[in-house]
C-alpha positions as CSV (number, residue, x, y, z in Angstrom):
1,M,7.3,-6.3,-18.3
2,K,6.2,-2.6,-18.3
3,P,6.8,-0.5,-14.7
4,L,3.1,0.3,-15.0
5,W,1.8,-3.2,-14.5
6,I,4.5,-4.0,-11.7
7,G,3.2,-0.9,-9.9
8,L,-0.1,-1.6,-10.1
9,T,0.5,-5.0,-8.9
10,C,2.6,-3.5,-5.8
11,I,-0.5,-1.2,-5.2
12,L,-2.8,-4.3,-5.0
13,V,-0.5,-6.2,-3.2
14,S,0.1,-3.5,-0.5
15,S,-3.7,-2.9,0.0
16,I,-4.5,-6.4,0.7
17,L,-1.6,-6.6,2.9
18,Y,-2.5,-3.6,4.6
19,G,-6.3,-4.2,4.7
20,S,-5.6,-8.2,5.8
21,T,-3.6,-6.6,8.9
22,L,-6.5,-4.2,10.3
23,I,-8.9,-6.9,9.9
24,A,-7.0,-9.0,11.8
25,A,-6.4,-6.7,14.4
26,A,-9.9,-6.0,14.5
27,I,-11.0,-9.6,14.9
28,Y,-8.0,-10.0,17.4
29,S,-9.4,-6.8,19.8
30,Q,-12.6,-8.4,20.5
31,V,-10.7,-11.2,21.9
32,L,-9.0,-9.2,24.1
33,G,-11.9,-7.1,25.3
34,G,-14.1,-10.2,25.5
35,T,-14.7,-11.5,29.5
36,D,-12.8,-14.5,28.5
37,G,-10.0,-12.4,26.5
38,V,-6.5,-12.0,27.5
39,G,-6.8,-8.2,28.3
40,W,-5.3,-4.8,27.1
41,S,-2.9,-2.3,27.9
42,S,-4.8,0.9,29.2
43,E,-1.8,2.8,27.4
44,Y,-2.8,1.8,23.7
45,G,-6.5,0.9,24.1
46,I,-8.1,-2.2,23.1
47,F,-7.2,-1.6,19.4
48,G,-3.5,-0.3,19.6
49,T,-2.8,-3.8,21.7
50,A,-4.1,-5.8,18.9
51,M,-1.9,-3.7,16.7
52,R,0.9,-4.1,18.9
53,D,0.6,-8.0,19.1
54,I,0.3,-8.6,15.5
55,G,3.5,-6.8,15.0
56,T,3.6,-3.7,12.8
57,F,5.9,-5.5,10.3
58,P,3.0,-6.2,7.9
59,L,1.8,-2.4,7.9
60,L,5.2,-1.4,7.6
61,L,5.7,-4.0,4.3
62,G,2.5,-2.7,3.0
63,V,3.0,1.1,3.1
64,T,6.6,0.5,1.5
65,V,5.1,-1.8,-1.0
66,G,2.6,0.9,-1.9
67,V,5.0,3.6,-1.9
68,T,7.1,1.7,-4.7
69,G,4.4,0.9,-6.7
70,I,3.6,4.6,-7.0
71,M,6.9,5.8,-7.9
72,L,6.9,2.8,-11.0
73,I,3.4,3.9,-12.3
74,V,4.8,7.8,-12.1
75,M,8.0,6.9,-13.2
76,D,6.6,5.1,-16.2
77,L,3.8,7.6,-16.8
78,R,6.6,10.8,-16.8
79,G,8.6,8.2,-19.2
80,Q,5.4,8.1,-21.6
81,F,4.7,11.9,-21.6
82,L,8.5,12.4,-22.3
83,K,8.9,10.3,-25.2
84,K,5.7,11.8,-26.7
85,K,6.7,15.2,-26.1
86,E,9.9,14.7,-27.7
87,T,8.1,12.8,-30.7
88,D,5.7,15.9,-31.2
89,A,8.7,18.2,-31.1
90,R,10.8,16.1,-33.9
91,N,7.3,16.1,-35.9
92,P,5.6,19.8,-35.5
93,G,3.0,19.0,-38.2
94,V,2.0,15.7,-37.5
95,K,-1.2,15.4,-35.3
96,G,-2.2,12.3,-33.2
């Protein structure tokens, strides 16, 4: 499989994971701030406490997978550009 497609898949997975974590923290922050809720730390705030309780691993994993996807895309596009440049240097009279 081409690195471009792997990179695009990594970015898609990253955005889904990152967004899901933020949505889960937003929903959980309503539980923390409610009258029947568990309570929250004034040091972090409601959303910060929810993020701490959910964990930072999904966020770090999402960012890592996203950066890996971007690197794969850049490497593939750079390789295609260099290959085209090399082909153009071998055939200077051919356009297309």
